Backbone as CSV, one residue per row, in Angstrom:
resi,resn,N_x,N_y,N_z,CA_x,CA_y,CA_z,C_x,C_y,C_z
1,UNK,0.825,-1.194,0.000,0.000,0.000,0.000,0.871,1.260,0.000
2,UNK,1.926,1.270,0.801,2.770,2.463,0.883,4.003,2.388,-0.018
3,UNK,4.280,1.229,-0.557,5.483,1.040,-1.369,5.611,2.032,-2.527
4,UNK,4.551,2.321,-3.266,4.686,3.241,-4.397,5.100,4.669,-3.999
5,UNK,4.822,5.065,-2.763,5.142,6.439,-2.348,6.322,6.508,-1.381
6,UNK,6.949,5.369,-1.102,8.011,5.320,-0.087,9.167,6.282,-0.385
7,UNK,9.682,6.272,-1.599,10.807,7.147,-1.950,10.410,8.617,-1.836
8,UNK,9.224,8.951,-2.298,8.756,10.340,-2.228,8.566,10.790,-0.780
9,UNK,8.068,9.891,0.066,7.873,10.215,1.487,9.222,10.459,2.159
10,UNK,10.208,9.611,1.874,11.534,9.785,2.458,12.167,11.105,2.017
11,UNK,12.038,11.428,0.745,12.597,12.688,0.231,11.898,13.886,0.860
12,UNK,10.595,13.799,0.996,9.816,14.891,1.596,10.196,15.091,3.058
13,UNK,10.393,13.997,3.771,10.778,14.070,5.196,12.110,14.798,5.343
14,UNK,13.084,14.404,4.543,14.402,15.051,4.607,14.302,16.536,4.276
15,UNK,13.544,16.859,3.259,13.377,18.248,2.819,12.748,19.110,3.916
16,UNK,11.684,18.621,4.511,10.968,19.403,5.531,11.754,19.500,6.824
17,UNK,12.449,18.435,7.223,13.269,18.490,8.430,14.432,19.457,8.243
18,UNK,15.017,19.463,7.058,16.124,20.379,6.770,15.643,21.829,6.858
19,UNK,14.389,22.061,6.502,13.821,23.405,6.564,13.336,23.756,7.977
20,UNK,13.467,22.801,8.907,13.049,23.054,10.283,11.544,22.957,10.489
21,UNK,10.862,22.266,9.597,9.409,22.130,9.672,9.014,20.743,10.169
22,UNK,7.829,20.659,10.750,7.258,19.378,11.123,6.860,18.674,9.823
23,UNK,7.472,17.543,9.513,7.195,16.908,8.230,5.860,16.157,8.157
24,UNK,5.248,15.856,9.288,4.080,14.970,9.316,2.968,15.336,8.323
25,UNK,2.461,16.571,8.297,1.369,16.848,7.354,1.786,16.687,5.886
26,UNK,3.026,16.976,5.596,3.530,16.828,4.228,3.654,15.352,3.850
27,UNK,4.047,14.535,4.821,4.199,13.109,4.569,2.853,12.450,4.319
28,UNK,1.853,12.874,5.050,0.508,12.320,4.849,0.003,12.643,3.447
29,UNK,0.281,13.853,3.013,-0.141,14.242,1.664,0.608,13.421,0.608
30,UNK,1.906,13.240,0.798,2.711,12.457,-0.152,2.263,11.009,-0.209
31,UNK,1.934,10.441,0.962,1.547,9.025,0.992,0.129,8.816,0.466
32,UNK,-0.695,9.863,0.525,-2.076,9.735,0.091,-2.920,8.926,1.062
33,UNK,-2.418,8.761,2.279,-3.095,7.973,3.304,-3.238,8.820,4.576
34,UNK,-3.819,8.228,5.585,-3.919,8.895,6.887,-2.741,8.513,7.773
35,UNK,-1.724,7.902,7.170,-0.515,7.499,7.870,0.606,7.433,6.840
36,UNK,1.823,7.402,7.337,2.968,7.255,6.447,4.004,6.388,7.150
37,UNK,4.964,5.907,6.402,6.010,5.058,6.947,7.357,5.637,6.560
38,UNK,8.125,6.056,7.549,9.442,6.617,7.275,10.556,5.637,7.618
39,UNK,10.202,4.434,7.960,11.192,3.407,8.266,11.945,3.012,7.000
40,UNK,13.249,2.760,7.122,13.983,2.275,5.945,13.640,0.819,5.627
41,UNK,12.943,0.157,6.539,12.584,-1.244,6.343,11.279,-1.382,5.576
42,UNK,11.161,-2.481,4.868,9.891,-2.837,4.249,9.721,-4.344,4.399
43,UNK,8.565,-4.830,4.098,8.271,-6.240,4.302,9.219,-7.135,3.502
44,UNK,9.561,-6.705,2.301,10.456,-7.500,1.457,11.827,-7.655,2.126
45,UNK,12.357,-6.566,2.694,13.654,-6.635,3.372,13.577,-7.506,4.616
46,UNK,12.519,-7.341,5.376,12.371,-8.117,6.607,12.231,-9.607,6.316
47,UNK,11.390,-9.942,5.366,11.162,-11.344,5.056,12.360,-11.975,4.354
48,UNK,13.183,-11.160,3.718,14.367,-11.667,3.036,15.503,-12.007,3.977
49,UNK,15.394,-11.606,5.232,16.457,-11.875,6.202,15.826,-12.298,7.521
50,UNK,15.098,-13.394,7.493,14.353,-13.848,8.659,15.248,-14.200,9.839
51,UNK,16.494,-14.574,9.582,17.397,-14.910,10.679,17.769,-13.689,11.506
52,UNK,17.647,-12.500,10.907,18.063,-11.280,11.590,16.928,-10.269,11.716
53,UNK,15.703,-10.721,11.625,14.558,-9.815,11.604,14.484,-8.942,12.862
54,UNK,14.774,-9.504,14.030,14.718,-8.702,15.259,15.815,-7.646,15.277
55,UNK,16.983,-7.979,14.773,18.060,-6.997,14.694,17.671,-5.866,13.744
56,UNK,17.098,-6.226,12.601,16.678,-5.218,11.638,15.609,-4.289,12.207
57,UNK,14.771,-4.838,13.068,13.687,-4.045,13.661,14.151,-3.324,14.923
58,UNK,15.429,-3.354,15.215,15.944,-2.659,16.373,15.778,-3.454,17.660
59,UNK,15.585,-4.744,17.559,15.474,-5.580,18.729,14.160,-5.482,19.457
60,UNK,13.152,-4.912,18.829,11.854,-4.797,19.482,11.215,-6.165,19.642
61,UNK,10.857,-6.501,20.860,10.236,-7.795,21.103,8.943,-7.658,21.887
62,UNK,8.596,-6.462,22.304,7.392,-6.269,23.106,6.273,-5.748,22.270
């Protein structure tokens, strides 16, 4: 769902943060959703390295 806009969302986030602005409203517009994902991870990356999935996710287990 968010894959088609992922690169644009990341670019928009960097642009707005560099300008000292809250990027959230701009990211929502770029994603075309009521949420956005700024994580460098995606399902394809996570599933492609199942042995290290917790490390990739920052060790979150809760």
